[in-house]
Backbone as JSON, one array per atom type, in Angstrom:
{
  "sequence": "MKVYLGRAVSGELGPRSLEAIQLAHRALKEYGASILAERVADPDYRPGFDRPELIAEMMHRELLEADAGCMEMTGRSTGVGFEAGWLLGRGRPVLALYDADMPPASAVVRFPPFDHCVPFGYHDLMEVGGAVTDFCRTIAAHAAYRAEG",
  "N": [[-15.31, 29.04, -72.04], [-13.09, 27.25, -69.97], [-11.75, 27.76, -66.98], [-9.16, 27.37, -64.8], [-8.96, 27.86, -61.37], [-6.54, 28.65, -58.85], [-4.53, 28.52, -55.68], [-2.29, 29.06, -52.98], [-2.88, 26.28, -50.77], [-2.14, 24.32, -48.82], [0.21, 25.34, -48.29], [2.11, 28.31, -47.46], [0.22, 31.18, -47.38], [-0.13, 34.03, -48.69], [-0.77, 37.37, -47.51], [-2.87, 38.8, -48.52], [-3.84, 37.08, -50.29], [-6.21, 35.33, -50.35], [-8.42, 37.21, -50.74], [-7.65, 38.27, -53.15], [-8.04, 36.17, -54.67], [-10.51, 35.76, -54.37], [-11.99, 37.82, -55.88], [-10.97, 37.58, -58.24], [-12.18, 35.15, -58.78], [-14.96, 36.25, -58.73], [-14.84, 38.0, -60.87], [-14.12, 36.4, -63.12], [-16.58, 34.89, -63.02], [-18.29, 37.13, -63.57], [-17.6, 37.22, -66.18], [-18.45, 35.16, -67.38], [-17.38, 32.66, -67.31], [-16.46, 29.13, -67.03], [-15.86, 28.19, -64.25], [-13.06, 26.14, -62.81], [-12.15, 24.09, -59.91], [-13.35, 25.97, -57.98], [-13.3, 25.86, -55.39], [-11.22, 26.97, -54.0], [-11.64, 29.53, -53.55], [-13.35, 29.77, -51.6], [-13.53, 30.91, -48.51], [-13.78, 29.09, -46.13], [-12.45, 26.87, -47.07], [-9.97, 24.12, -46.57], [-7.34, 22.16, -46.29], [-7.24, 18.66, -45.92], [-9.84, 18.29, -45.47], [-10.9, 16.27, -47.22], [-9.88, 12.96, -48.39], [-6.34, 12.59, -49.89], [-6.15, 11.17, -52.2], [-8.54, 11.56, -53.18], [-8.52, 14.53, -53.69], [-6.3, 14.44, -55.37], [-7.39, 13.22, -57.7], [-9.72, 14.83, -58.35], [-8.19, 17.2, -58.88], [-6.56, 16.46, -61.03], [-8.63, 15.63, -63.29], [-9.83, 18.2, -63.32], [-7.73, 19.84, -64.48], [-7.3, 18.32, -66.57], [-9.56, 19.36, -67.84], [-9.34, 22.31, -68.38], [-8.9, 25.29, -69.96], [-7.54, 27.19, -69.46], [-5.69, 29.07, -66.74], [-5.87, 30.69, -63.48], [-4.06, 32.04, -61.17], [-3.39, 32.77, -57.88], [-0.52, 33.66, -56.59], [1.32, 34.39, -54.52], [2.05, 33.67, -51.87], [4.06, 30.66, -50.29], [4.03, 27.54, -51.99], [3.96, 24.4, -53.25], [1.97, 23.14, -54.63], [0.58, 24.84, -56.16], [2.15, 25.96, -57.86], [2.98, 23.7, -59.32], [0.39, 23.33, -60.44], [0.32, 25.28, -62.0], [2.43, 25.09, -63.67], [1.87, 22.65, -64.9], [-0.51, 23.33, -66.64], [0.79, 25.14, -68.3], [2.78, 23.51, -69.29], [1.32, 22.53, -71.35], [0.73, 24.21, -72.98], [-1.23, 26.02, -72.34], [-2.74, 29.08, -71.57], [-1.67, 31.13, -68.63], [-2.69, 33.07, -65.89], [-0.79, 34.54, -63.73], [-1.0, 36.07, -60.59], [0.01, 38.14, -58.1], [1.03, 39.48, -55.04], [2.31, 42.82, -55.29], [3.34, 44.2, -53.57], [4.64, 42.3, -51.92], [6.48, 40.31, -52.98], [6.39, 37.18, -54.54], [8.37, 34.34, -53.63], [10.05, 33.0, -55.65], [11.43, 33.88, -58.57], [10.38, 33.3, -61.09], [7.77, 33.5, -61.26], [7.27, 36.37, -61.46], [8.86, 36.71, -63.59], [8.1, 34.93, -66.01], [9.0, 32.09, -67.91], [7.51, 31.53, -69.94], [5.82, 32.4, -72.76], [3.04, 32.3, -72.62], [2.4, 32.47, -70.15], [0.95, 35.12, -68.14], [2.23, 37.58, -66.08], [0.92, 39.18, -63.16], [1.48, 41.7, -61.06], [-0.32, 43.0, -58.39], [-1.11, 46.25, -56.54], [-2.92, 47.21, -55.37], [-6.04, 45.68, -54.45], [-8.25, 46.02, -56.02], [-7.3, 45.99, -58.42], [-7.43, 43.43, -59.54], [-9.85, 42.17, -60.44], [-9.89, 43.74, -63.03], [-7.57, 42.82, -64.26], [-7.82, 40.03, -64.7], [-10.21, 40.03, -66.11], [-9.22, 41.22, -68.68], [-7.38, 39.37, -68.99], [-9.04, 37.23, -69.99], [-10.41, 38.08, -72.13], [-8.15, 38.91, -73.92], [-7.62, 35.95, -74.09], [-9.93, 34.74, -75.38], [-10.04, 36.33, -77.69], [-7.79, 35.13, -78.92], [-7.98, 32.97, -79.47], [-10.38, 32.84, -81.0], [-9.24, 34.0, -83.49], [-7.46, 31.91, -83.76], [-9.52, 29.97, -84.76], [-10.36, 30.97, -87.19], [-8.15, 30.96, -88.64]],
  "CA": [[-14.06, 28.79, -71.63], [-12.92, 26.77, -68.67], [-10.48, 28.49, -66.22], [-8.78, 26.56, -63.69], [-8.7, 28.82, -60.2], [-5.5, 28.36, -57.98], [-3.83, 29.43, -54.88], [-1.68, 28.1, -51.83], [-3.89, 25.87, -49.98], [-1.61, 23.68, -47.73], [1.67, 26.12, -47.8], [2.02, 29.55, -46.85], [-0.85, 31.99, -47.94], [0.03, 35.56, -48.83], [-1.7, 38.07, -46.54], [-3.93, 39.31, -49.44], [-4.13, 36.03, -51.41], [-7.63, 34.7, -50.3], [-9.08, 38.04, -51.18], [-7.13, 38.26, -54.3], [-8.41, 34.76, -55.42], [-12.2, 35.58, -54.37], [-11.88, 38.67, -56.68], [-10.82, 36.7, -59.67], [-13.42, 34.28, -58.8], [-16.05, 37.06, -59.11], [-14.41, 38.57, -62.32], [-14.35, 35.02, -64.08], [-18.01, 34.67, -62.98], [-19.1, 38.19, -64.52], [-17.2, 37.3, -67.6], [-18.89, 34.11, -67.86], [-16.32, 31.61, -67.9], [-16.6, 28.09, -66.4], [-14.75, 28.18, -63.18], [-12.75, 25.01, -62.36], [-11.4, 24.45, -58.69], [-13.5, 27.39, -57.46], [-13.31, 25.57, -54.01], [-10.09, 27.64, -53.23], [-12.22, 31.01, -53.45], [-14.08, 29.56, -50.46], [-12.88, 31.17, -47.19], [-13.52, 28.12, -45.34], [-11.67, 25.47, -47.54], [-8.85, 23.93, -45.77], [-6.76, 20.68, -46.89], [-7.38, 17.76, -44.56], [-11.24, 17.61, -45.29], [-10.92, 15.32, -48.44], [-8.66, 12.15, -48.67], [-5.49, 13.14, -50.83], [-6.37, 10.41, -53.21], [-9.7, 12.19, -53.97], [-8.0, 15.79, -53.99], [-5.65, 14.13, -56.55], [-8.49, 12.97, -58.57], [-10.07, 16.14, -58.75], [-7.2, 17.96, -59.64], [-6.21, 15.87, -62.53], [-9.57, 15.77, -63.77], [-10.2, 19.63, -63.65], [-6.56, 20.29, -65.14], [-7.26, 18.06, -67.9], [-10.38, 20.2, -68.61], [-9.14, 23.86, -68.25], [-8.31, 25.94, -71.4], [-6.43, 28.38, -68.87], [-5.56, 29.0, -65.43], [-5.98, 31.94, -62.97], [-3.39, 31.32, -60.12], [-2.63, 33.7, -57.0], [0.89, 32.98, -56.51], [2.16, 35.13, -53.48], [2.46, 32.38, -50.81], [4.69, 29.79, -50.96], [3.14, 26.32, -52.07], [4.44, 23.66, -54.24], [0.9, 22.83, -55.35], [-0.21, 25.82, -57.2], [3.14, 26.12, -58.79], [2.6, 22.24, -60.09], [-0.79, 23.15, -61.08], [0.6, 26.26, -63.0], [3.5, 24.35, -64.38], [1.17, 21.52, -65.76], [-1.27, 24.03, -67.71], [1.76, 25.84, -69.06], [3.65, 22.61, -70.22], [0.38, 21.88, -71.99], [0.34, 25.39, -73.86], [-2.61, 26.59, -71.82], [-2.34, 30.41, -70.96], [-1.89, 30.97, -67.26], [-2.65, 34.21, -65.28], [-0.22, 34.57, -62.43], [-1.73, 37.06, -60.02], [0.75, 37.96, -57.19], [0.91, 40.85, -54.28], [3.42, 43.4, -55.63], [3.98, 44.81, -52.18], [5.33, 41.3, -51.11], [6.56, 39.46, -54.15], [6.57, 36.07, -54.38], [9.66, 33.93, -53.38], [10.46, 32.65, -56.95], [11.36, 35.03, -59.28], [9.83, 32.65, -62.1], [6.36, 33.77, -60.99], [7.36, 37.58, -61.94], [9.35, 36.56, -64.96], [7.91, 33.63, -66.63], [9.99, 31.76, -69.15], [6.75, 31.11, -71.16], [4.81, 33.5, -73.4], [1.67, 32.35, -72.65], [2.01, 33.1, -68.89], [1.12, 36.36, -67.82], [2.43, 37.69, -64.55], [0.49, 40.52, -62.96], [1.43, 42.15, -59.71], [-1.3, 43.98, -57.83], [-0.8, 47.08, -55.2], [-4.27, 47.52, -54.94], [-6.56, 44.38, -54.61], [-9.35, 46.31, -56.77], [-6.83, 45.9, -59.92], [-7.03, 42.01, -59.63], [-10.61, 42.1, -61.64], [-9.46, 44.32, -64.35], [-6.35, 42.18, -64.97], [-8.75, 38.79, -65.07], [-11.16, 40.38, -67.38], [-8.48, 41.65, -69.84], [-6.91, 38.1, -69.61], [-10.08, 36.26, -70.48], [-10.6, 38.75, -73.48], [-7.03, 38.06, -74.64], [-7.59, 34.39, -74.63], [-11.13, 34.55, -76.36], [-9.72, 37.09, -79.37], [-6.65, 34.51, -79.41], [-9.02, 31.18, -79.6], [-11.17, 33.29, -82.31], [-8.32, 34.18, -84.3], [-7.13, 30.4, -84.53], [-10.38, 29.13, -85.15], [-10.55, 31.48, -88.39], [-6.94, 30.75, -89.58]],
  "C": [[-14.01, 28.26, -70.45], [-11.67, 27.27, -68.11], [-10.44, 27.75, -64.67], [-8.38, 27.52, -62.41], [-7.46, 27.93, -59.45], [-4.95, 29.19, -57.01], [-3.11, 28.34, -53.88], [-2.93, 27.65, -50.97], [-3.04, 25.45, -48.58], [-0.46, 24.43, -47.18], [1.11, 27.26, -47.27], [1.22, 30.51, -47.54], [-0.32, 33.52, -48.21], [-0.79, 36.35, -47.99], [-3.09, 38.68, -47.39], [-4.27, 38.29, -50.28], [-5.54, 35.32, -51.56], [-8.58, 35.64, -51.12], [-9.02, 38.37, -52.55], [-7.71, 37.19, -55.01], [-10.09, 34.99, -55.49], [-12.41, 36.78, -55.41], [-11.87, 38.11, -58.2], [-12.01, 35.84, -59.53], [-14.6, 35.09, -59.26], [-15.88, 37.42, -60.61], [-14.82, 37.51, -63.57], [-16.07, 34.98, -64.16], [-18.77, 35.74, -64.01], [-18.72, 38.12, -66.1], [-17.93, 36.27, -68.32], [-18.17, 32.66, -68.23], [-16.76, 30.38, -66.77], [-15.62, 28.22, -65.34], [-14.41, 26.5, -62.54], [-11.79, 24.76, -60.84], [-11.78, 25.25, -58.05], [-13.7, 27.15, -55.98], [-12.41, 26.49, -53.28], [-10.8, 29.15, -53.09], [-12.98, 30.72, -52.0], [-13.18, 29.8, -49.11], [-12.68, 30.05, -46.15], [-12.84, 26.75, -45.88], [-10.52, 25.47, -47.02], [-8.57, 22.68, -46.34], [-6.96, 20.06, -45.57], [-8.88, 17.11, -44.85], [-11.5, 16.32, -46.1], [-9.85, 14.27, -48.37], [-7.86, 12.63, -49.84], [-5.71, 12.39, -51.94], [-7.49, 11.07, -53.79], [-9.22, 13.67, -54.61], [-7.53, 15.6, -55.22], [-6.3, 13.83, -57.74], [-8.97, 14.06, -59.13], [-9.44, 16.82, -59.42], [-7.0, 17.54, -60.93], [-7.35, 16.06, -63.56], [-9.93, 17.44, -64.48], [-9.01, 20.32, -64.58], [-6.89, 19.84, -66.56], [-8.61, 19.04, -68.48], [-10.26, 21.48, -68.86], [-8.3, 24.19, -69.63], [-7.71, 27.0, -71.0], [-6.41, 28.54, -67.28], [-5.44, 30.48, -64.82], [-5.29, 31.59, -61.66], [-3.08, 32.56, -59.19], [-1.31, 33.0, -56.39], [1.95, 33.65, -55.43], [2.82, 34.3, -52.64], [3.53, 31.53, -51.42], [3.91, 28.43, -51.02], [3.68, 25.57, -53.58], [3.15, 23.14, -55.27], [0.34, 23.94, -56.36], [0.95, 25.94, -58.25], [3.26, 24.92, -59.72], [1.45, 22.78, -60.96], [-0.32, 24.41, -62.49], [1.45, 25.81, -64.25], [2.7, 23.44, -65.7], [0.46, 22.37, -67.0], [-0.12, 24.61, -68.62], [2.57, 24.81, -70.03], [2.81, 21.9, -71.39], [0.04, 23.19, -73.02], [-0.92, 26.14, -73.48], [-1.98, 28.01, -71.21], [-2.54, 30.41, -69.38], [-1.85, 32.68, -66.69], [-2.22, 34.34, -63.81], [-0.3, 36.08, -61.51], [-0.52, 37.03, -58.49], [0.74, 39.69, -56.39], [2.39, 41.62, -54.61], [4.18, 43.89, -54.46], [4.75, 43.48, -51.49], [5.28, 40.12, -52.19], [6.93, 38.15, -53.73], [8.18, 35.18, -54.17], [10.34, 33.53, -54.73], [10.31, 33.67, -57.83], [10.85, 34.56, -60.97], [8.1, 33.33, -62.4], [6.35, 35.38, -61.69], [7.91, 37.63, -63.18], [9.52, 35.34, -65.45], [8.86, 33.4, -67.88], [9.15, 31.26, -70.57], [5.89, 32.64, -71.71], [3.75, 33.68, -72.9], [1.47, 32.26, -70.84], [2.11, 34.4, -68.62], [1.0, 37.04, -66.3], [1.84, 39.19, -64.3], [0.46, 40.75, -61.36], [0.55, 43.36, -59.13], [-0.86, 44.83, -56.62], [-2.16, 47.1, -54.62], [-5.46, 46.27, -55.22], [-7.98, 44.78, -55.87], [-8.88, 46.16, -58.38], [-7.11, 44.41, -60.26], [-8.31, 41.7, -60.96], [-10.6, 42.37, -62.85], [-8.68, 43.31, -65.08], [-7.33, 40.75, -65.33], [-9.88, 38.95, -66.37], [-10.28, 40.66, -68.47], [-7.88, 39.98, -70.42], [-7.93, 37.22, -70.26], [-10.22, 36.79, -71.82], [-9.5, 38.43, -74.34], [-7.32, 36.58, -75.13], [-8.83, 34.24, -75.71], [-10.82, 34.96, -77.63], [-8.85, 35.9, -79.56], [-7.28, 33.16, -80.1], [-9.72, 31.69, -81.3], [-10.45, 33.38, -83.28], [-7.79, 32.78, -84.93], [-8.15, 29.57, -85.11], [-10.77, 29.73, -86.83], [-9.49, 31.03, -89.25], [-6.76, 29.25, -89.53]]
}
């Protein structure tokens, strides 16, 4: 399973967003998922190092490869919203993580209009790993069921 990792990079990052995406990254690795766009889990990753055309090319390639998405959506960012919407529009499941103590500006994150978008508000960062693992197990079980049927 290939999972696209996303968070606000050039927009406003939530106060615990980086820690949450790092915990999600760790849980995906432990689960055995292939992680796309894992650069966003790097605390030193900042926009502007690469040309915008290169970033767009990498994003396009990685989104096409993704079976699912795991996004931290607490901050304000059109990019992570675009990535999640792109995946959802193609029927790929997305786990939308957000800080429940500082809910995202958009209610769509908390109450998504798609069945295959799973919102998860964490109060404690230690809840993130379990949510990611449960999400992966659900995806794997659904894929196995579809393959049998």
